[in-house]
Each structure stands twice: as C-alpha cells, then as structure tokens.
N, C-alpha and C positions, 0 to 999 in steps of 0.2 A: 703969738703962737696960737694956731687954731686947735681948738679941743678935738680930741680923737675919742670916739665912743665905740667900744667893742661889744658886739651882741653874740651870746651864745645860744644855741639850740639844745644843748646838753649831749650832743652826739659824743660817742667814745672817741671819735677821730680828732675832735678839737684838741684835746690834750696831747695825744700822741704825735700829731703832726704840728702842733703849736699854731693853730689858725683859729679865726673867728668866723662864725656863720655869716656875720655881716660887720662891716666897719663903716662908721660915718664920721666924715671929716667936713666940717662946714655944711654946705647945702647937699653934699654928695654921699650917697650910700652905695657901697659895693657888696653884693652877696656872692659868697663863694660857691663853688660847685656844690649843689644840694642834692643828695642821693635819697632814694625812696626808703628812709629808715623810720620804721614805727616807734612810738614811744617806748616799747619794750626792748628796743635795740635790733629787732629782727627786720628783714626786709618785708616791706609792706607790698600787698598786691603782687605777690610773686608770679611771673609769667605773663603779667598784664600791663603792656606799655601805657595805655589810657590811665589805669588806675595808679600806676607808679608816677606818671607825670602829674596827675592831680595832687598826689601826695607831696611830691617835690615842690610844686607851686604853692601849696598850703604852708609848708615849712618855711619857704622863702617869704611869703607875704606876712607870716607871723614875726619874722626877724625884721622885716621892713617896718612893720607897725611899731615894734619895740624901739626902733632907731628913730621914730618920730615921722616916719613916711606913711605912704598909703599906696593902694594899687594905682592911684592916679600919678604918683611919683615916678613910676617905672618908665624909663625912656629906652631901655635896651635889654633884650633877654637872649640867652643862649640856650639851646637845646641840644644835648649830646646823646647820641644813640648808639648802641652796639650794632644795630641793624637799620640802615637808612630806609629799608623797604617798609618799616613800621612808622614812617614819619607822619602818616595821616592820622594815626591814633594819637600821637603826641600833639599834633597840630589841632585836633578837635578839643582836647583838654586845655591847651593854650588858648585857643579861641574862646572858650567858655569863660576864662578868667579875664581875658584882655580884650574882648570885642569892642568895647567902647574906648579902649586907651590906644590900641594899635601901635605898641612900642616897635622900635627897630628890633629885628629878630633874625637869628641865624640858626639853622638846623645843620648839624655835622654829624658824621659817623666817625666813631673812634674805635680802637682795638678792643678794649675792655676796660672795666672798672676795677676797683680795689676788691669788690665782692662780685663774683661772677654772676650772682643772681640779680644784680642791678642792670636793668635794661636802658635806663635813662638817667641823666642828671641835668640839672637846670641851673643857670646863673642869671643875675640881673644887675643892672646899674640904674640908679635912681638920681633925681634931682628934687630936692625939697624946697619949695618956695615959702 
C-alpha cells in the first residue's frame, strides 16, 4: 500500500469541507483549488487579480514544498478566474513563477467562488522524482 500524505495550509475551509491543501501519494502531489486567503483569514489583495494570483501560487508552492516537492515538480496548473478578460494579469503572475518550468496550464472562467471577493483560484499537479 502506498503512503498517503495530507498537507494543510490552515485554511478554515479545510475542516468544514474535509479537504487537504495538497495530497501526496507516491511521486504524485495534487494541490486543491487554492484561494487568495491571507494568514489572517481575510482575502488578500482584494480587487487585484495579479496580487491574488501571486498569493495563490505562494500558498500552493508552500504546500508542494511541505509534501517534498518543488517548483520544478509542477507539471500542470489550472487558473480559474471570475472574469476571463483579466487573464493577462494572472498569466503575468503565473509566468513569473513558472517561466523556466513551463507546466501544462489551463485558464478558465467560472461563475464565482465561495467568497465573492476572490477573483482567482489555482490548482497544481506535481510529479516528484
């Protein structure tokens, strides 16, 4: 049986939804939809897609590191936006983090998030060698 490792970011939603920020099984790490939640529980960078994306990616990378991965482990990302017209702001933040990694990536527009002040969420899949 392969060991299963659960990683928490401390988000209030982890307990209520019964989710992990990330799960590692063998060489695979899956990172849940990551919202722009500051350490104090408030929305970070309210109204700023670029700032929110940077925060989401930082939270994701912290979870990946705790699971034994690194930015180089990321093979796929997903960026979900409430307004696809703002994709270039999210893409700039994504590019700053992943310029040398170039993971497979999808940008999609969704109706809304749990908190209407969230403009973006991110996800990632990783493979650790």
